[in-house]
matplotlib code that plots the C-alpha trace (Angstrom):
import matplotlib.pyplot as plt

x = [-0.1, 1.0, -0.1, 0.3, 0.5, 0.3, 1.0, -0.1, -1.9, -2.4, -3.4, -0.7, -0.2, -4.1, -3.7, -0.4, -2.0, -5.1, -4.1, -5.4, -2.3, -2.0, 1.0, 3.2, 1.8, 4.1, 2.8, 4.4, 3.8, 5.0, 4.8, 7.0, 10.3, 9.3, 6.2, 7.4, 10.5, 7.9, 6.5, 9.3, 10.7, 6.8, 7.2, 10.0, 8.9, 5.9, 7.1, 4.2, 4.3, 8.4, 7.2, 4.7, 6.4, 9.7, 11.5, 15.0, 16.6, 16.5, 17.2, 21.4, 19.5, 17.9, 15.3, 13.5, 12.7, 12.5, 12.3, 11.6, 10.7, 6.7, 6.8, 7.9, 7.8, 9.8, 10.4, 9.5, 7.7, 4.7, 4.8, 8.2, 6.9, 10.6, 10.9, 8.3, 8.8, 12.4, 11.0, 8.6, 10.7, 14.6, 13.5, 10.6, 11.5, 8.5, 8.1, 6.3, 4.3, 3.0, -0.2, -0.7, -3.2, -3.1, -4.7, -5.3, -7.2, -7.5, -4.0, -4.2, -6.3, -4.4, -1.5, -1.3, -3.3, -0.2, 1.8, -1.1, -1.8, 1.4, 1.4, -2.6, -0.1, 2.9, 0.6, -1.3, 2.2, 4.5, 2.2, 0.9, -1.6, -3.2, -6.1, -6.0, -8.5, -9.4, -10.9, -11.7, -13.6, -16.0, -18.6, -16.9, -19.8, -23.1, -23.2, -22.6, -19.1, -17.9, -17.9, -16.2, -13.7, -13.4, -13.0, -10.4, -8.4, -9.1, -7.3, -3.7, -4.9, -6.4, -8.4, -5.6, -7.2, -10.4, -11.7, -9.9, -12.4, -14.7, -17.8, -17.6, -18.0, -14.7, -12.9, -13.4, -12.0, -9.3, -8.1, -9.2, -7.6, -4.6, -4.7, -7.0, -9.4, -11.7, -13.1, -16.0, -16.8, -19.5, -20.3, -20.4, -24.1, -24.3, -21.4, -23.0, -26.5, -25.8, -22.5, -21.9, -23.4, -27.1, -26.7, -23.9, -24.9, -28.6, -26.4, -24.3, -26.9, -28.5, -24.8, -26.5, -29.4, -28.7, -31.0, -29.1, -29.8, -29.2, -26.4, -24.8, -26.0, -24.5, -21.2, -21.6, -22.5, -19.1, -16.7, -16.4, -14.0, -12.7, -11.7, -9.8, -8.2, -5.9, -4.2, -7.3, -10.0, -14.2, -13.0, -16.3, -15.3, -17.7, -16.6, -13.4, -11.7, -8.3, -6.8, -5.3, -4.3, -5.7, -9.7, -10.6, -14.4, -14.6, -14.8, -18.0, -20.2, -18.7, -20.2, -23.5, -26.3, -29.6]
y = [-0.1, 3.5, 6.4, 9.5, 12.5, 10.3, 13.4, 11.9, 9.0, 6.0, 3.5, 1.0, 1.4, 1.1, -2.3, -3.5, -2.9, -4.9, -7.5, -7.1, -6.1, -8.4, -11.0, -10.0, -6.6, -3.1, 0.4, 3.2, 6.3, 9.4, 13.7, 16.5, 15.8, 17.9, 16.4, 13.3, 13.8, 15.3, 12.0, 9.1, 11.3, 11.3, 7.3, 7.1, 8.3, 6.5, 2.3, 1.3, 2.9, 1.9, -1.4, -1.6, -0.7, -2.1, 0.7, 1.0, 4.2, 6.6, 9.3, 8.4, 8.0, 11.4, 10.6, 7.8, 8.8, 5.6, 2.2, -1.6, -4.7, -4.4, 0.2, 2.9, 7.2, 9.0, 12.4, 13.4, 16.1, 14.3, 17.9, 15.3, 12.2, 11.2, 10.8, 9.3, 6.5, 6.8, 6.8, 3.3, 0.7, 2.4, 3.1, 1.6, -2.2, -2.5, -4.6, -3.8, -6.8, -6.6, -6.2, -2.8, -0.5, 3.6, 5.8, 9.7, 11.6, 15.6, 15.0, 15.3, 18.3, 21.3, 20.3, 22.0, 19.4, 18.6, 17.7, 15.7, 14.0, 12.8, 10.5, 9.4, 8.3, 7.2, 4.6, 3.3, 2.2, 1.3, -1.5, -4.0, -5.0, -1.9, -0.1, 3.8, 5.7, 8.9, 11.1, 14.7, 17.9, 18.1, 20.7, 23.8, 25.8, 26.1, 28.4, 25.9, 24.7, 28.1, 29.0, 25.8, 26.9, 30.2, 29.1, 26.9, 29.1, 32.1, 29.4, 29.7, 26.2, 26.8, 24.1, 23.9, 20.7, 21.6, 23.6, 20.5, 17.7, 18.9, 16.4, 13.4, 11.7, 14.2, 12.8, 8.8, 10.6, 11.6, 8.4, 5.9, 9.4, 7.6, 4.3, 3.5, 0.8, 1.2, 4.3, 4.9, 7.9, 8.4, 11.3, 10.7, 10.9, 8.1, 6.4, 7.2, 5.6, 2.7, 1.5, 1.6, -1.3, -0.4, -1.7, 0.6, 3.7, 3.0, 2.1, 6.1, 7.7, 7.0, 8.4, 11.5, 13.4, 15.3, 17.2, 19.0, 16.6, 19.6, 21.1, 17.3, 17.0, 19.8, 18.5, 16.2, 16.6, 18.0, 14.8, 11.9, 8.7, 7.8, 3.9, 3.2, 0.2, -1.8, -4.6, -7.5, -9.3, -8.3, -4.1, -2.9, -3.9, -6.8, -9.6, -11.4, -8.0, -7.2, -10.7, -12.7, -10.3, -10.6, -10.1, -6.1, -7.4, -5.3, -2.0, -4.1, -3.6, 0.5, 1.0, -1.1, 1.9, -0.5]
z = [0.1, -0.9, 1.1, -1.3, 1.5, 4.4, 6.9, 11.0, 8.8, 11.3, 9.6, 9.4, 13.8, 13.9, 11.1, 13.0, 16.4, 16.2, 14.7, 11.1, 8.8, 6.5, 6.3, 3.6, 3.2, 2.7, 3.5, 2.2, 3.6, 1.6, 2.7, 2.9, 3.7, 6.8, 7.3, 7.4, 9.9, 12.7, 12.6, 13.1, 15.9, 17.7, 16.2, 18.1, 21.2, 21.5, 23.0, 21.8, 18.5, 18.0, 19.2, 15.6, 13.2, 14.9, 12.3, 11.5, 11.5, 8.9, 9.6, 7.9, 5.7, 4.3, 2.8, 4.4, 7.9, 9.4, 7.3, 8.3, 7.0, 5.9, 6.5, 4.7, 5.5, 2.9, 2.9, -1.0, -3.4, -4.1, -7.6, -8.2, -9.6, -10.1, -6.7, -6.2, -7.8, -6.9, -3.2, -3.4, -5.0, -4.4, -0.9, -0.3, -2.0, -3.9, -6.6, -10.0, -9.8, -6.9, -6.5, -5.1, -3.4, -3.9, -1.5, -1.6, 1.1, 0.0, -1.8, -4.9, -5.0, -3.5, -6.9, -9.8, -12.1, -14.1, -10.8, -10.3, -13.5, -13.5, -10.1, -11.7, -14.2, -12.6, -10.2, -13.9, -15.3, -12.1, -12.0, -13.2, -10.9, -9.2, -7.2, -5.9, -4.3, -4.2, -1.8, -2.4, -2.9, -6.2, -7.5, -6.7, -10.0, -7.1, -4.5, -1.4, -4.7, -4.6, -1.0, -0.1, -2.1, -0.9, 1.9, 1.8, -0.2, 2.8, 4.8, 2.7, 0.8, -2.2, -4.1, -6.9, -9.1, -8.4, -11.7, -14.1, -12.4, -10.5, -12.0, -10.9, -14.7, -14.6, -12.3, -14.2, -17.5, -15.4, -14.5, -17.9, -19.7, -17.6, -18.9, -15.6, -17.1, -14.0, -12.5, -10.3, -9.0, -6.0, -3.5, 0.4, 0.4, -2.6, -0.1, 2.3, 1.4, 0.3, 0.9, 4.4, 6.6, 7.2, 10.6, 11.7, 10.3, 12.5, 15.8, 14.5, 14.3, 17.4, 19.2, 19.4, 18.0, 14.8, 12.3, 10.7, 7.7, 4.4, 5.9, 6.0, 2.6, 1.7, 2.9, 1.7, -1.8, -2.3, -1.1, -3.6, -3.1, -7.2, -7.3, -9.8, -11.4, -13.8, -14.5, -12.5, -13.5, -12.9, -13.4, -14.9, -18.3, -18.7, -17.6, -17.0, -18.0, -16.8, -17.2, -15.7, -12.1, -8.5, -8.7, -8.0, -7.8, -4.8, -7.7, -9.4, -5.7, -5.2, -8.5, -8.1, -6.3, -5.2]

ax = plt.figure().add_subplot(projection="3d")
ax.plot(x, y, z, "-o")
ax.set_aspect("equal")
plt.show()
């Protein structure tokens, strides 16, 4: 798994602590060097985290902030696809033939479109079988979207890519244009209503009385998840599409709205 712009995300550590990190899987987290080294410092200072990762000291490396058998944290500028490639294959030791999950949570949209496009194309070309999952903002042209874009801009974090890929169809075309053979996007209202376990949704909704559904639905309509695949079976391009790679059956599940 590759986590683009990982920041202080705890996914790897949470799964490892719960005994749910898959045997043989590897994580590569990428972010700016200062963020990566700050995170590495936190991990080293916390005995529980340090024990989970059992990391080597990467400070002498100059690039890898932490390195372990199944985890590498690397400082890299995501605007440089070549540097990302070196971090993944040379520093983290990934193999191009291994099925790989690439995740990006509100990261690509903060890059200039040509730079985020380069990352999407790199991930497609780098691995024989891959899934890329992107979570980010959409729909900047209605009144809520315009205010959302302005508010984030005023905080000093402009959404540099939102006008290049404003709608779900644009997001899907972005991946297909880069050579991904499957691409499906859903806004978060669709995810919440159709893709979460209904029992879990009811449990969550009982935790606290909530009546601001109009605002909630507006917010969720302006965020999306896009799942793109390449190199696997059952990618939504017809039965058996994708040849002999791993099955990406999750894409057909994600794309179907009941």
